[in-house]
MIDOSE-1310 file (N, C-alpha, C; in nm, 2 decimals, decimal comma, always signed):
residues 258
msgt	+0,98/+2,42/+1,49/+1,01/+2,49/+1,37/+0,89/+2,54/+1,30; +0,86/+2,67/+1,28/+0,74/+2,71/+1,22/+0,78/+2,77/+1,08; +0,68/+2,80/+1,00/+0,70/+2,85/+0,87/+0,59/+2,81/+0,77; +0,47/+2,78/+0,83/+0,36/+2,74/+0,74/+0,31/+2,86/+0,66
dlkn	+0,29/+2,84/+0,53/+0,24/+2,94/+0,44/+0,10/+2,90/+0,40; +0,00/+2,95/+0,47/-0,14/+2,91/+0,44/-0,18/+2,93/+0,30; -0,13/+3,04/+0,24/-0,17/+3,07/+0,10/-0,13/+2,96/+0,00; -0,01/+2,90/+0,03/+0,04/+2,80/-0,07/+0,02/+2,66/-0,03
rtli	-0,07/+2,64/+0,07/-0,09/+2,51/+0,12/-0,14/+2,41/+0,02; -0,23/+2,46/-0,07/-0,28/+2,37/-0,17/-0,20/+2,35/-0,30; -0,09/+2,43/-0,30/-0,01/+2,42/-0,43/+0,07/+2,29/-0,44; +0,11/+2,24/-0,33/+0,18/+2,11/-0,33/+0,10/+2,01/-0,25
aegp	+0,02/+1,93/-0,31/-0,06/+1,83/-0,24/-0,10/+1,72/-0,34; +0,00/+1,65/-0,38/-0,03/+1,54/-0,48/+0,07/+1,43/-0,46; +0,03/+1,31/-0,50/+0,13/+1,20/-0,49/+0,06/+1,07/-0,44; +0,14/+0,98/-0,39/+0,08/+0,85/-0,35/-0,01/+0,87/-0,22
aiil	-0,10/+0,78/-0,21/-0,18/+0,78/-0,08/-0,10/+0,72/+0,03; -0,12/+0,77/+0,15/-0,06/+0,71/+0,27/-0,17/+0,63/+0,34; -0,14/+0,50/+0,36/-0,24/+0,41/+0,42/-0,20/+0,36/+0,55; -0,27/+0,39/+0,66/-0,24/+0,34/+0,79/-0,33/+0,22/+0,82
cepq	-0,27/+0,11/+0,85/-0,35/-0,01/+0,88/-0,37/-0,02/+1,03; -0,50/-0,01/+1,07/-0,54/-0,01/+1,21/-0,46/+0,07/+1,31; -0,45/+0,20/+1,28/-0,37/+0,29/+1,37/-0,45/+0,30/+1,50; -0,37/+0,32/+1,61/-0,43/+0,31/+1,74/-0,46/+0,45/+1,80
lgen	-0,36/+0,54/+1,81/-0,38/+0,66/+1,88/-0,41/+0,78/+1,78; -0,51/+0,86/+1,82/-0,54/+0,98/+1,73/-0,42/+1,07/+1,72; -0,34/+1,08/+1,83/-0,22/+1,17/+1,82/-0,13/+1,12/+1,71; -0,11/+0,99/+1,70/-0,02/+0,94/+1,59/-0,07/+0,97/+1,46
igmv	-0,20/+0,96/+1,44/-0,26/+0,99/+1,31/-0,24/+1,14/+1,28; -0,26/+1,23/+1,38/-0,23/+1,37/+1,36/-0,09/+1,40/+1,32; +0,00/+1,34/+1,38/+0,15/+1,36/+1,35/+0,18/+1,31/+1,21; +0,11/+1,20/+1,17/+0,13/+1,15/+1,03/+0,08/+1,26/+0,94
aram	-0,04/+1,31/+0,96/-0,09/+1,42/+0,88/+0,00/+1,54/+0,87; +0,06/+1,58/+0,98/+0,16/+1,69/+0,98/+0,28/+1,65/+0,89; +0,33/+1,53/+0,91/+0,45/+1,49/+0,83/+0,41/+1,49/+0,68; +0,30/+1,44/+0,64/+0,25/+1,44/+0,50/+0,25/+1,58/+0,45
anfg	+0,19/+1,67/+0,52/+0,17/+1,81/+0,48/+0,30/+1,88/+0,46; +0,40/+1,85/+0,55/+0,53/+1,91/+0,54/+0,60/+1,89/+0,40; +0,57/+1,77/+0,34/+0,63/+1,73/+0,22/+0,54/+1,71/+0,10; +0,42/+1,77/+0,10/+0,34/+1,78/-0,02/+0,25/+1,66/-0,04
lael	+0,22/+1,58/+0,06/+0,12/+1,47/+0,04/-0,01/+1,50/+0,12; -0,12/+1,46/+0,06/-0,25/+1,50/+0,12/-0,35/+1,39/+0,13; -0,33/+1,28/+0,07/-0,43/+1,17/+0,07/-0,40/+1,07/+0,18; -0,48/+1,07/+0,29/-0,46/+0,98/+0,40/-0,57/+0,88/+0,41
rlvs	-0,54/+0,76/+0,41/-0,64/+0,65/+0,42/-0,62/+0,57/+0,55; -0,73/+0,55/+0,62/-0,72/+0,48/+0,75/-0,80/+0,36/+0,75; -0,74/+0,25/+0,79/-0,81/+0,12/+0,79/-0,84/+0,09/+0,94; -0,97/+0,09/+0,97/-1,02/+0,06/+1,10/-0,94/+0,12/+1,22
prdg	-0,94/+0,26/+1,22/-0,87/+0,32/+1,34/-0,93/+0,28/+1,47; -0,85/+0,24/+1,56/-0,90/+0,18/+1,69/-0,99/+0,27/+1,77; -0,96/+0,40/+1,77/-1,04/+0,49/+1,86/-1,14/+0,57/+1,78; -1,17/+0,52/+1,66/-1,28/+0,58/+1,58/-1,23/+0,70/+1,50
wpna	-1,32/+0,75/+1,42/-1,29/+0,87/+1,34/-1,42/+0,95/+1,30; -1,42/+1,08/+1,31/-1,30/+1,17/+1,34/-1,26/+1,16/+1,48; -1,14/+1,22/+1,51/-1,07/+1,21/+1,64/-1,01/+1,34/+1,67; -1,06/+1,40/+1,79/-1,01/+1,53/+1,83/-0,86/+1,54/+1,86
watk	-0,81/+1,43/+1,91/-0,66/+1,42/+1,93/-0,58/+1,43/+1,81; -0,63/+1,37/+1,70/-0,56/+1,38/+1,57/-0,56/+1,52/+1,52; -0,67/+1,59/+1,54/-0,68/+1,73/+1,49/-0,58/+1,82/+1,57; -0,57/+1,80/+1,70/-0,47/+1,87/+1,78/-0,33/+1,85/+1,74
aasg	-0,30/+1,72/+1,72/-0,16/+1,68/+1,69/-0,12/+1,72/+1,55; -0,21/+1,75/+1,46/-0,18/+1,78/+1,32/-0,11/+1,91/+1,31; -0,12/+2,00/+1,40/-0,05/+2,13/+1,40/-0,07/+2,21/+1,28; -0,20/+2,22/+1,23/-0,23/+2,30/+1,12/-0,25/+2,22/+0,99
aihv	-0,22/+2,09/+0,99/-0,24/+2,01/+0,87/-0,39/+1,96/+0,87; -0,48/+2,05/+0,89/-0,62/+2,02/+0,90/-0,67/+1,97/+0,77; -0,62/+2,02/+0,66/-0,67/+1,97/+0,52/-0,64/+1,82/+0,50; -0,54/+1,77/+0,56/-0,51/+1,63/+0,55/-0,61/+1,55/+0,64
veaa	-0,62/+1,60/+0,76/-0,71/+1,53/+0,86/-0,85/+1,52/+0,81; -0,90/+1,64/+0,77/-1,04/+1,65/+0,73/-1,07/+1,57/+0,60; -0,97/+1,55/+0,52/-1,00/+1,48/+0,39/-0,97/+1,33/+0,41; -0,92/+1,28/+0,53/-0,89/+1,14/+0,55/-1,01/+1,06/+0,53
tvfd	-0,99/+0,94/+0,46/-1,10/+0,85/+0,44/-1,08/+0,72/+0,52; -1,19/+0,66/+0,57/-1,18/+0,54/+0,66/-1,24/+0,42/+0,58; -1,17/+0,31/+0,60/-1,21/+0,18/+0,54/-1,22/+0,07/+0,64; -1,31/-0,02/+0,61/-1,32/-0,14/+0,70/-1,22/-0,25/+0,68
slet	-1,15/-0,25/+0,57/-1,05/-0,35/+0,54/-0,94/-0,29/+0,45; -0,83/-0,36/+0,46/-0,72/-0,31/+0,37/-0,75/-0,33/+0,23; -0,82/-0,44/+0,19/-0,86/-0,47/+0,05/-0,93/-0,35/-0,01; -1,03/-0,30/+0,07/-1,11/-0,18/+0,02/-1,02/-0,06/+0,01
aiad	-0,93/-0,04/+0,11/-0,85/+0,08/+0,11/-0,76/+0,09/-0,01; -0,72/-0,02/-0,07/-0,62/-0,02/-0,18/-0,69/-0,06/-0,31; -0,82/-0,07/-0,31/-0,90/-0,13/-0,42/-0,87/-0,05/-0,55; -0,86/+0,08/-0,55/-0,84/+0,16/-0,67/-0,70/+0,19/-0,71
lsfv	-0,60/+0,13/-0,63/-0,46/+0,15/-0,66/-0,41/+0,04/-0,75; -0,31/+0,08/-0,83/-0,24/-0,01/-0,92/-0,11/-0,06/-0,86; -0,05/+0,01/-0,77/+0,08/-0,02/-0,71/+0,08/+0,02/-0,57; +0,13/-0,08/-0,48/+0,13/-0,06/-0,34/+0,27/-0,10/-0,28
latt	+0,32/-0,01/-0,20/+0,45/-0,04/-0,13/+0,41/-0,07/+0,02; +0,47/-0,17/+0,08/+0,45/-0,20/+0,22/+0,58/-0,17/+0,29; +0,57/-0,09/+0,40/+0,68/-0,06/+0,48/+0,69/-0,16/+0,60; +0,81/-0,21/+0,62/+0,83/-0,31/+0,73/+0,98/-0,30/+0,77
arpr	+1,00/-0,32/+0,90/+1,14/-0,31/+0,96/+1,19/-0,45/+0,98; +1,10/-0,55/+0,98/+1,15/-0,69/+1,01/+1,17/-0,77/+0,88; +1,27/-0,85/+0,87/+1,28/-0,94/+0,76/+1,16/-1,03/+0,75; +1,12/-1,06/+0,62/+1,00/-1,14/+0,60/+1,04/-1,26/+0,51
divk	+0,98/-1,37/+0,54/+1,00/-1,49/+0,45/+0,90/-1,48/+0,34; +0,90/-1,37/+0,27/+0,81/-1,35/+0,15/+0,89/-1,30/+0,04; +0,88/-1,36/-0,08/+0,96/-1,32/-0,19/+0,90/-1,20/-0,26; +0,95/-1,08/-0,23/+0,91/-0,96/-0,29/+1,03/-0,87/-0,31
pvrg	+1,03/-0,78/-0,41/+1,14/-0,68/-0,43/+1,15/-0,59/-0,30; +1,27/-0,56/-0,26/+1,29/-0,48/-0,14/+1,37/-0,36/-0,19; +1,32/-0,24/-0,15/+1,39/-0,11/-0,19/+1,42/-0,03/-0,06; +1,51/+0,06/-0,07/+1,53/+0,16/+0,03/+1,44/+0,28/+0,00
peea	+1,42/+0,37/+0,09/+1,32/+0,48/+0,07/+1,35/+0,57/-0,05; +1,48/+0,60/-0,07/+1,51/+0,69/-0,18/+1,48/+0,62/-0,32; +1,52/+0,50/-0,34/+1,49/+0,43/-0,46/+1,33/+0,41/-0,48; +1,27/+0,38/-0,37/+1,12/+0,36/-0,37/+1,05/+0,49/-0,41
ardl	+1,10/+0,60/-0,36/+1,03/+0,73/-0,39/+1,05/+0,77/-0,54; +1,17/+0,74/-0,59/+1,19/+0,77/-0,73/+1,10/+0,68/-0,82; +1,09/+0,56/-0,78/+1,00/+0,47/-0,86/+0,85/+0,52/-0,85; +0,81/+0,56/-0,73/+0,68/+0,62/-0,71/+0,66/+0,74/-0,80
rrrf	+0,76/+0,83/-0,81/+0,75/+0,95/-0,89/+0,73/+0,91/-1,04; +0,80/+0,81/-1,09/+0,79/+0,77/-1,23/+0,65/+0,72/-1,25; +0,60/+0,64/-1,16/+0,46/+0,59/-1,17/+0,36/+0,70/-1,17; +0,38/+0,80/-1,08/+0,29/+0,91/-1,07/+0,29/+0,99/-1,20
aage	+0,41/+1,01/-1,26/+0,42/+1,08/-1,39/+0,35/+1,01/-1,50; +0,34/+0,88/-1,49/+0,27/+0,80/-1,59/+0,12/+0,78/-1,57; +0,07/+0,84/-1,46/-0,07/+0,84/-1,43/-0,11/+0,71/-1,35; -0,02/+0,64/-1,29/-0,05/+0,52/-1,22/-0,08/+0,56/-1,07
rsgi	-0,19/+0,51/-1,02/-0,23/+0,54/-0,88/-0,16/+0,45/-0,79; -0,09/+0,50/-0,69/-0,01/+0,42/-0,60/-0,03/+0,46/-0,45; +0,02/+0,38/-0,36/+0,00/+0,40/-0,22/+0,12/+0,34/-0,14; +0,14/+0,40/-0,02/+0,24/+0,34/+0,07/+0,17/+0,30/+0,20
lfgr	+0,19/+0,17/+0,23/+0,12/+0,11/+0,34/+0,21/+0,10/+0,47; +0,15/+0,15/+0,58/+0,22/+0,15/+0,71/+0,14/+0,06/+0,81; +0,21/-0,01/+0,89/+0,14/-0,10/+0,98/+0,11/-0,04/+1,12; +0,06/-0,12/+1,21/+0,02/-0,08/+1,34/+0,14/-0,03/+1,42
erwg	+0,12/+0,05/+1,52/+0,22/+0,11/+1,60/+0,30/+0,00/+1,67; +0,23/-0,10/+1,72/+0,30/-0,20/+1,81/+0,37/-0,31/+1,73; +0,31/-0,36/+1,62/+0,37/-0,47/+1,55/+0,36/-0,47/+1,40; +0,33/-0,36/+1,34/+0,34/-0,34/+1,20/+0,23/-0,42/+1,12
lnnd	+0,28/-0,48/+1,01/+0,19/-0,55/+0,92/+0,20/-0,70/+0,93; +0,10/-0,77/+0,91/+0,11/-0,92/+0,91/+0,14/-0,97/+0,77; +0,17/-1,09/+0,75/+0,21/-1,14/+0,62/+0,10/-1,14/+0,52; -0,03/-1,16/+0,56/-0,14/-1,15/+0,46/-0,15/-1,01/+0,41
eiil	-0,12/-0,91/+0,49/-0,13/-0,77/+0,44/-0,01/-0,74/+0,35; +0,11/-0,79/+0,38/+0,22/-0,76/+0,30/+0,21/-0,83/+0,16; +0,14/-0,94/+0,16/+0,12/-1,02/+0,03/+0,04/-0,93/-0,07; -0,05/-0,84/-0,02/-0,12/-0,75/-0,11/-0,04/-0,64/-0,17
adei	+0,08/-0,62/-0,12/+0,17/-0,51/-0,18/+0,25/-0,57/-0,29; +0,30/-0,48/-0,38/+0,39/-0,51/-0,49/+0,53/-0,53/-0,44; +0,57/-0,44/-0,35/+0,71/-0,43/-0,31/+0,72/-0,39/-0,16; +0,84/-0,41/-0,11/+0,86/-0,38/+0,03/+0,96/-0,26/+0,04
vtfp	+0,94/-0,17/+0,13/+1,04/-0,07/+0,15/+1,09/-0,07/+0,29; +1,22/-0,07/+0,32/+1,28/-0,07/+0,45/+1,37/+0,05/+0,47; +1,39/+0,09/+0,59/+1,47/+0,21/+0,62/+1,61/+0,16/+0,68; +1,71/+0,23/+0,63/+1,85/+0,19/+0,68/+1,87/+0,25/+0,82
vnpa	+1,82/+0,18/+0,92/+1,84/+0,23/+1,06/+1,94/+0,15/+1,13; +1,98/+0,20/+1,25/+2,07/+0,13/+1,33/+2,01/+0,00/+1,37; +2,08/-0,12/+1,34/+2,02/-0,25/+1,37/+2,01/-0,27/+1,52; +2,08/-0,20/+1,60/+2,07/-0,22/+1,75/+1,95/-0,14/+1,80
fasl	+1,90/-0,05/+1,72/+1,78/+0,03/+1,77/+1,70/+0,06/+1,64; +1,63/-0,04/+1,59/+1,56/-0,02/+1,46/+1,42/+0,03/+1,47; +1,37/+0,07/+1,59/+1,23/+0,11/+1,61/+1,21/+0,25/+1,56; +1,11/+0,26/+1,47/+1,06/+0,39/+1,42/+0,91/+0,40/+1,46
niaq	+0,87/+0,52/+1,51/+0,73/+0,53/+1,52/+0,66/+0,56/+1,39; +0,53/+0,55/+1,38/+0,47/+0,56/+1,25/+0,48/+0,69/+1,19; +0,48/+0,80/+1,27/+0,50/+0,93/+1,21/+0,64/+0,95/+1,15; +0,74/+0,90/+1,22/+0,87/+0,91/+1,17/+0,89/+0,83/+1,04
avll	+0,83/+0,72/+1,03/+0,83/+0,64/+0,90/+0,77/+0,71/+0,79; +0,65/+0,77/+0,82/+0,58/+0,85/+0,71/+0,66/+0,97/+0,67; +0,72/+1,04/+0,77/+0,80/+1,16/+0,75/+0,92/+1,12/+0,65; +0,99/+1,01/+0,68/+1,10/+0,97/+0,59/+1,05/+0,95/+0,45
msye	+0,94/+0,88/+0,43/+0,90/+0,85/+0,29/+0,85/+0,97/+0,23; +0,78/+1,06/+0,30/+0,73/+1,19/+0,25/+0,84/+1,28/+0,20; +0,95/+1,28/+0,28/+1,07/+1,36/+0,25/+1,13/+1,31/+0,12; +1,15/+1,18/+0,11/+1,21/+1,12/-0,01/+1,12/+1,15/-0,13
wmkt	+0,99/+1,15/-0,11/+0,89/+1,18/-0,22/+0,92/+1,33/-0,27; +0,93/+1,42/-0,17/+0,94/+1,56/-0,21/+1,07/+1,58/-0,28; +1,18/+1,51/-0,24/+1,31/+1,52/-0,31/+1,30/+1,49/-0,46; +1,22/+1,40/-0,49/+1,21/+1,35/-0,63/+1,15/+1,46/-0,72
aegd	+1,09/+1,56/-0,67/+1,03/+1,67/-0,75/+1,13/+1,78/-0,78; +1,26/+1,77/-0,74/+1,35/+1,88/-0,75/+1,43/+1,88/-0,88; +1,37/+1,83/-0,99/+1,42/+1,85/-1,12/+1,54/+1,75/-1,15; +1,54/+1,63/-1,10/+1,64/+1,53/-1,14/+1,62/+1,50/-1,29
pald	+1,72/+1,53/-1,38/+1,71/+1,51/-1,52/+1,67/+1,37/-1,56; +1,72/+1,27/-1,48/+1,69/+1,13/-1,51/+1,54/+1,11/-1,49; +1,48/+1,18/-1,39/+1,34/+1,16/-1,38/+1,26/+1,24/-1,48; +1,30/+1,36/-1,50/+1,23/+1,45/-1,60/+1,23/+1,39/-1,74
afvn	+1,34/+1,32/-1,78/+1,34/+1,26/-1,91/+1,28/+1,12/-1,92; +1,24/+1,07/-1,80/+1,20/+0,93/-1,80/+1,06/+0,91/-1,87; +1,06/+0,82/-1,96/+0,93/+0,78/-2,02/+0,90/+0,64/-1,97; +0,79/+0,63/-1,90/+0,75/+0,50/-1,84/+0,70/+0,41/-1,94
seri	+0,78/+0,31/-1,98/+0,73/+0,21/-2,07/+0,66/+0,09/-2,01; +0,66/+0,09/-1,87/+0,60/-0,02/-1,80/+0,45/-0,01/-1,82; +0,39/-0,13/-1,83/+0,24/-0,14/-1,83/+0,19/-0,11/-1,69; +0,07/-0,04/-1,69/+0,01/-0,01/-1,57/-0,08/-0,12/-1,53
aaer	-0,06/-0,17/-1,41/-0,14/-0,29/-1,36/-0,29/-0,24/-1,33; -0,37/-0,34/-1,33/-0,51/-0,32/-1,29/-0,53/-0,27/-1,15; -0,64/-0,20/-1,13/-0,67/-0,16/-0,99/-0,67/-0,28/-0,90; -0,64/-0,26/-0,77/-0,61/-0,37/-0,68/-0,74/-0,45/-0,66
hhlv	-0,86/-0,39/-0,67/-0,98/-0,47/-0,64/-1,00/-0,58/-0,75; -0,96/-0,56/-0,87/-0,97/-0,66/-0,97/-0,87/-0,78/-0,94; -0,75/-0,74/-0,89/-0,65/-0,85/-0,86/-0,70/-0,93/-0,74; -0,75/-0,86/-0,64/-0,80/-0,93/-0,52/-0,92/-1,03/-0,56
glmd	-1,00/-0,98/-0,65/-1,11/-1,07/-0,69/-1,06/-1,19/-0,76; -0,96/-1,18/-0,84/-0,90/-1,30/-0,91/-0,84/-1,39/-0,80; -0,76/-1,33/-0,71/-0,70/-1,42/-0,61/-0,80/-1,49/-0,52; -0,91/-1,42/-0,48/-1,01/-1,49/-0,41/-1,08/-1,60/-0,49
hveq	-1,10/-1,57/-0,62/-1,16/-1,68/-0,71/-1,07/-1,80/-0,72; -0,94/-1,78/-0,74/-0,85/-1,89/-0,76/-0,84/-1,97/-0,63; -0,83/-1,89/-0,51/-0,81/-1,96/-0,38/-0,94/-2,05/-0,35; -1,05/-1,99/-0,38/-1,18/-2,07/-0,36/-1,18/-2,20/-0,44
slde	-1,14/-2,18/-0,57/-1,14/-2,30/-0,66/-1,04/-2,40/-0,62; -0,92/-2,36/-0,57/-0,82/-2,45/-0,52/-0,87/-2,52/-0,39; -0,94/-2,45/-0,31/-1,00/-2,51/-0,19/-1,09/-2,62/-0,23; -1,18/-2,59/-0,33/-1,28/-2,69/-0,37/-1,21/-2,82/-0,44
agyf	-1,09/-2,79/-0,50/-1,02/-2,90/-0,56/-0,93/-2,98/-0,47; -0,92/-2,93/-0,34/-0,84/-3,00/-0,25/-0,69/-2,98/-0,27; -0,66/-2,87/-0,33/-0,52/-2,84/-0,36/-0,43/-2,81/-0,23; -0,49/-2,75/-0,13/-0,42/-2,71/-0,02/-0,40/-2,82/+0,08
fppe	-0,29/-2,89/+0,07/-0,27/-3,01/+0,16/-0,12/-3,02/+0,19; -0,09/-3,05/+0,31/-0,18/-3,08/+0,43/-0,24/-2,96/+0,48; -0,35/-2,97/+0,56/-0,43/-2,86/+0,61/-0,35/-2,75/+0,68; -0,25/-2,80/+0,76/-0,17/-2,71/+0,84/-0,09/-2,61/+0,76
rrdr	-0,07/-2,65/+0,63/+0,01/-2,56/+0,54/-0,08/-2,47/+0,45; -0,21/-2,48/+0,47/-0,30/-2,42/+0,38/-0,28/-2,27/+0,37; -0,26/-2,20/+0,48/-0,25/-2,05/+0,48/-0,12/-2,01/+0,41; -0,01/-2,08/+0,44/+0,12/-2,05/+0,38/+0,11/-2,07/+0,23
maqt	+0,05/-2,18/+0,18/+0,04/-2,21/+0,04/-0,05/-2,10/-0,03; -0,15/-2,06/+0,04/-0,24/-1,96/-0,02/-0,17/-1,83/-0,04; -0,08/-1,79/+0,06/+0,00/-1,67/+0,05/+0,09/-1,68/-0,07; +0,15/-1,79/-0,09/+0,24/-1,81/-0,20/+0,17/-1,79/-0,33
vrni	+0,05/-1,85/-0,35/-0,03/-1,83/-0,47/-0,06/-1,69/-0,49; -0,11/-1,62/-0,39/-0,14/-1,48/-0,40/-0,02/-1,39/-0,44; +0,09/-1,42/-0,38/+0,21/-1,35/-0,41/+0,25/-1,36/-0,56; +0,23/-1,48/-0,62/+0,26/-1,50/-0,76/+0,18/-1,41/-0,85
fvhm	+0,05/-1,39/-0,82/-0,04/-1,31/-0,90/+0,00/-1,16/-0,88; +0,04/-1,12/-0,76/+0,09/-0,98/-0,74/+0,21/-0,95/-0,82; +0,30/-1,04/-0,83/+0,43/-1,02/-0,91/+0,40/-1,00/-1,06; +0,29/-1,06/-1,11/+0,26/-1,06/-1,25/+0,22/-0,92/-1,30
klqe	+0,17/-0,83/-1,21/+0,13/-0,70/-1,25/+0,03/-0,71/-1,37; -0,07/-0,78/-1,35/-0,17/-0,81/-1,46/-0,26/-0,69/-1,49; -0,29/-0,67/-1,61/-0,39/-0,57/-1,65/-0,53/-0,63/-1,64; -0,63/-0,53/-1,65/-0,77/-0,58/-1,62/-0,81/-0,68/-1,72
aeiq	-0,78/-0,67/-1,85/-0,83/-0,76/-1,95/-0,77/-0,90/-1,92; -0,64/-0,90/-1,88/-0,58/-1,03/-1,85/-0,64/-1,10/-1,73; -0,68/-1,02/-1,63/-0,75/-1,07/-1,51/-0,88/-1,13/-1,55; -0,96/-1,07/-1,63/-1,08/-1,12/-1,68/-1,07/-1,25/-1,75
tlrg	-0,96/-1,25/-1,83/-0,93/-1,38/-1,91/-0,90/-1,49/-1,81; -0,81/-1,47/-1,71/-0,78/-1,57/-1,62/-0,90/-1,62/-1,54; -0,98/-1,52/-1,50/-1,11/-1,57/-1,43/-1,19/-1,65/-1,52; -1,20/-1,62/-1,65/-1,27/-1,71/-1,74/-1,21/-1,85/-1,75
vvaa	-1,08/-1,85/-1,75/-1,01/-1,98/-1,75/-1,04/-2,06/-1,63; -1,03/-2,00/-1,51/-1,06/-2,07/-1,39/-1,20/-2,12/-1,39; -1,30/-2,03/-1,43/-1,44/-2,07/-1,43/-1,46/-2,19/-1,53; -1,39/-2,19/-1,64/-1,40/-2,30/-1,74/-1,35/-2,43/-1,67
legr	-1,24/-2,43/-1,60/-1,18/-2,55/-1,54/-1,28/-2,59/-1,43; -1,34/-2,50/-1,36/-1,43/-2,54/-1,25/-1,55/-2,61/-1,31; -1,60/-2,56/-1,42/-1,72/-2,62/-1,49/-1,68/-2,76/-1,54; -1,56/-2,78/-1,59/-1,52/-2,91/-1,64/-1,51/-3,01/-1,52
rrkr	-1,46/-2,96/-1,41/-1,44/-3,05/-1,29/-1,58/-3,09/-1,24; -1,68/-2,99/-1,24/-1,81/-3,03/-1,19/-1,88/-3,13/-1,28; -1,86/-3,11/-1,41/-1,92/-3,21/-1,51/-1,87/-3,35/-1,48; -1,74/-3,36/-1,45/-1,68/-3,49/-1,42/-1,74/-3,56/-1,30
ks	-1,77/-3,47/-1,20/-1,83/-3,52/-1,07/-1,97/-3,57/-1,10; -2,04/-3,50/-1,19/-2,18/-3,53/-1,21/-2,19/-3,64/-1,32
């Protein structure tokens, strides 16, 4: 299906960042770029693409969405890829034993539009082609979005998943009165790098205090602690206060030891 209007290409190119975690094939990245461009998204972030970047196969598969491919940014870790975002959605097809709000794509897109209107920077996280996201990566997200697919054949490739979310995003711009009249009274959370810094600080302090016991449960307990902080949607000043509290408790503990 053709119909690309080169003159209007830059008129619709705003919204949440699309983040691909360790994508494998350049062709898949190119098809993701094409799906994004179809529905007005332009910010593509790649976490450690397997075959390197730039990638000639991605350019070929993009079918004209060169502006998305050329503007794509590459990161060494998921933490750095989402560092400047205040809200992150993780897409997953499998049930997870992680306590997070779960939305369908339509509801998730409406929420993203409200956040966008309020000036909040957000992103949608997609996992690897073969096995998606691991639990540590999902912990970094605020909410989970799942697609209502046939349970007997629930496999979506990454470009299909991005296409579905991009389509739902585009639909929210069609003048829904409920969205147009919405005034976002929610507080905007701190950028993700501030939150990750707090979580790292708390986890290190708990390690030093011997909190994570028994050792075989250490990773699961740490994930639970991190998830608590993500749920709180802390602002930057609150994060700095909490880091000060943790530092004070660490100092008190060290004085007792000495």
